[in-house]
PASEBA-1860 file (N, C-alpha, C; in nm, 3 decimals):
! residues 90
1> MVFVSYAK> 4.929/0.198/3.847/4.788/0.189/3.882/4.771/0.094/4.000 ~ 4.682/0.130/4.090/4.654/0.051/4.210/4.518/-0.018/4.193 ~ 4.515/-0.146/4.226/4.391/-0.223/4.219/4.339/-0.246/4.360 ~ 4.209/-0.227/4.376/4.146/-0.244/4.507/4.049/-0.362/4.500 ~ 4.056/-0.447/4.599/3.955/-0.552/4.615/3.888/-0.531/4.750 ~ 3.770/-0.587/4.762/3.688/-0.563/4.881/3.652/-0.695/4.947 ~ 3.677/-0.704/5.076/3.636/-0.820/5.153/3.483/-0.819/5.166 ~ 3.424/-0.935/5.182/3.278/-0.945/5.192/3.224/-0.860/5.307
9> HFEKEYRN> 3.295/-0.861/5.418/3.251/-0.783/5.534/3.248/-0.633/5.501 ~ 3.347/-0.587/5.425/3.351/-0.447/5.384/3.227/-0.414/5.300 ~ 3.198/-0.497/5.203/3.084/-0.472/5.115/2.953/-0.463/5.194 ~ 2.936/-0.552/5.290/2.814/-0.551/5.373/2.807/-0.423/5.457 ~ 2.919/-0.387/5.521/2.921/-0.266/5.603/2.896/-0.141/5.518 ~ 2.954/-0.137/5.399/2.935/-0.023/5.309/2.788/-0.009/5.271 ~ 2.727/-0.119/5.229/2.584/-0.115/5.191/2.497/-0.065/5.307 ~ 2.522/-0.115/5.427/2.444/-0.073/5.544/2.465/0.075/5.575
17> LVKRNPRL> 2.588/0.121/5.565/2.618/0.263/5.592/2.544/0.356/5.497 ~ 2.555/0.329/5.367/2.493/0.420/5.269/2.341/0.405/5.267 ~ 2.292/0.292/5.310/2.147/0.275/5.321/2.092/0.364/5.432 ~ 2.164/0.368/5.545/2.122/0.452/5.658/2.150/0.600/5.635 ~ 2.256/0.629/5.560/2.298/0.767/5.539/2.348/0.783/5.395 ~ 2.258/0.807/5.299/2.297/0.813/5.157/2.404/0.918/5.124 ~ 2.414/1.025/5.202/2.515/1.128/5.173/2.657/1.075/5.191 ~ 2.672/0.969/5.269/2.804/0.910/5.291/2.864/0.849/5.164
25> KKKIRQKV> 2.778/0.806/5.073/2.826/0.742/4.950/2.923/0.834/4.876 ~ 2.884/0.959/4.859/2.969/1.055/4.788/3.098/1.081/4.866 ~ 3.087/1.098/4.997/3.203/1.126/5.082/3.304/1.010/5.078 ~ 3.254/0.888/5.086/3.340/0.771/5.083/3.411/0.761/4.948 ~ 3.337/0.781/4.841/3.398/0.775/4.707/3.506/0.881/4.690 ~ 3.482/1.000/4.742/3.582/1.107/4.732/3.710/1.069/4.805 ~ 3.696/1.014/4.926/3.813/0.978/5.005/3.889/0.860/4.943 ~ 3.815/0.764/4.889/3.881/0.650/4.824/3.955/0.698/4.699
33> KLFLQNPK> 3.894/0.787/4.625/3.959/0.843/4.506/4.087/0.917/4.545 ~ 4.079/0.998/4.650/4.196/1.070/4.699/4.305/0.971/4.743 ~ 4.265/0.868/4.815/4.359/0.765/4.860/4.430/0.700/4.742 ~ 4.356/0.668/4.636/4.416/0.603/4.520/4.509/0.697/4.443 ~ 4.477/0.827/4.444/4.562/0.925/4.377/4.686/0.957/4.458 ~ 4.670/0.968/4.588/4.781/1.007/4.675/4.764/0.944/4.814 ~ 4.810/0.821/4.832/4.791/0.753/4.961/4.860/0.821/5.079 ~ 4.946/0.917/5.052/5.013/0.987/5.162/4.952/1.123/5.191
41> HPSLRIHK> 4.836/1.151/5.134/4.772/1.280/5.156/4.740/1.296/5.306 ~ 4.780/1.409/5.365/4.763/1.426/5.510/4.617/1.425/5.557 ~ 4.523/1.461/5.472/4.383/1.462/5.516/4.327/1.322/5.538 ~ 4.397/1.220/5.490/4.351/1.082/5.509/4.387/1.028/5.647 ~ 4.486/1.088/5.710/4.530/1.047/5.844/4.561/0.897/5.852 ~ 4.633/0.847/5.755/4.666/0.704/5.750/4.762/0.669/5.863 ~ 4.732/0.557/5.926/4.822/0.509/6.031/4.810/0.357/6.045 ~ 4.916/0.299/6.096/4.920/0.155/6.117/4.837/0.122/6.240
49> VYSSKIGE> 4.762/0.012/6.232/4.677/-0.031/6.343/4.688/-0.182/6.361 ~ 4.634/-0.229/6.470/4.623/-0.372/6.491/4.476/-0.406/6.513 ~ 4.425/-0.496/6.431/4.287/-0.541/6.443/4.288/-0.685/6.494 ~ 4.205/-0.714/6.591/4.200/-0.850/6.646/4.154/-0.951/6.540 ~ 4.082/-0.904/6.438/4.031/-0.994/6.334/4.133/-1.022/6.224 ~ 4.211/-0.920/6.181/4.301/-0.941/6.067/4.448/-0.915/6.098 ~ 4.478/-0.871/6.217/4.616/-0.844/6.254/4.660/-0.705/6.213 ~ 4.787/-0.691/6.174/4.840/-0.561/6.135/4.775/-0.512/6.006
57> AFSFWIEG> 4.738/-0.387/6.006/4.673/-0.328/5.889/4.695/-0.177/5.896 ~ 4.626/-0.106/5.808/4.629/0.039/5.807/4.486/0.090/5.806 ~ 4.472/0.214/5.847/4.341/0.277/5.853/4.350/0.415/5.792 ~ 4.243/0.456/5.721/4.235/0.596/5.680/4.098/0.653/5.710 ~ 4.097/0.784/5.730/3.984/0.858/5.781/3.888/0.898/5.669 ~ 3.758/0.880/5.693/3.656/0.929/5.600/3.597/1.058/5.655 ~ 3.537/1.050/5.773/3.485/1.167/5.844/3.449/1.125/5.986 ~ 3.448/1.219/6.076/3.412/1.190/6.215/3.485/1.069/6.266
65> DLRILFRW> 3.410/0.966/6.300/3.466/0.843/6.355/3.472/0.731/6.251 ~ 3.441/0.761/6.126/3.435/0.661/6.020/3.572/0.638/5.958 ~ 3.612/0.509/5.950/3.743/0.470/5.899/3.730/0.355/5.800 ~ 3.831/0.343/5.714/3.844/0.224/5.629/3.971/0.152/5.674 ~ 3.956/0.024/5.698/4.068/-0.061/5.738/4.115/-0.138/5.615 ~ 4.244/-0.131/5.586/4.295/-0.194/5.463/4.434/-0.252/5.485 ~ 4.475/-0.332/5.388/4.611/-0.387/5.385/4.665/-0.377/5.243 ~ 4.793/-0.352/5.232/4.864/-0.360/5.104/4.896/-0.506/5.083
73> KEKSRIVF> 4.852/-0.564/4.974/4.884/-0.703/4.943/5.011/-0.711/4.860 ~ 5.025/-0.621/4.769/5.143/-0.607/4.685/5.158/-0.458/4.663 ~ 5.260/-0.421/4.591/5.284/-0.278/4.569/5.165/-0.210/4.499 ~ 5.094/-0.284/4.415/4.985/-0.224/4.339/4.848/-0.286/4.370 ~ 4.837/-0.355/4.482/4.709/-0.418/4.518/4.676/-0.392/4.664 ~ 4.552/-0.349/4.687/4.505/-0.317/4.821/4.375/-0.393/4.847 ~ 4.357/-0.437/4.970/4.231/-0.499/5.009/4.168/-0.414/5.118 ~ 4.044/-0.371/5.094/3.966/-0.300/5.196/3.890/-0.405/5.275
81> YRISNHKQ> 3.915/-0.410/5.407/3.854/-0.512/5.493/3.731/-0.464/5.566 ~ 3.736/-0.344/5.620/3.625/-0.293/5.702/3.602/-0.146/5.672 ~ 3.478/-0.102/5.693/3.444/0.039/5.694/3.343/0.057/5.807 ~ 3.388/0.123/5.910/3.304/0.138/6.027/3.365/0.241/6.120 ~ 3.306/0.253/6.238/3.362/0.350/6.333/3.485/0.292/6.401 ~ 3.559/0.379/6.464/3.687/0.346/6.526/3.677/0.227/6.620 ~ 3.578/0.226/6.704/3.562/0.121/6.805/3.536/-0.016/6.742 ~ 3.453/-0.021/6.640/3.416/-0.149/6.578/3.529/-0.208/6.492
89> IY> 3.609/-0.121/6.431/3.716/-0.169/6.343/3.828/-0.235/6.423 ~ 3.865/-0.175/6.534/3.979/-0.226/6.608/3.933/-0.319/6.717
END
């Protein structure tokens, strides 16, 4: 089982996103569920990135330009740091 924790910045960005666009809530939950079931699923488009704020991390695709930036802390623990568009995350 994989445990996910959320950085404060992620929680704030998530609330703002779903407030502006409530349909995103379902889409985000679906992608996170898929990620937790199969982190190597090709539709997630996971890739290593470098963020000026947190350094080396990984990103997965939600839709369009929307991404989740995360890091593996341990084999069974993940931290979601950001959820935003490509330009703002990196």
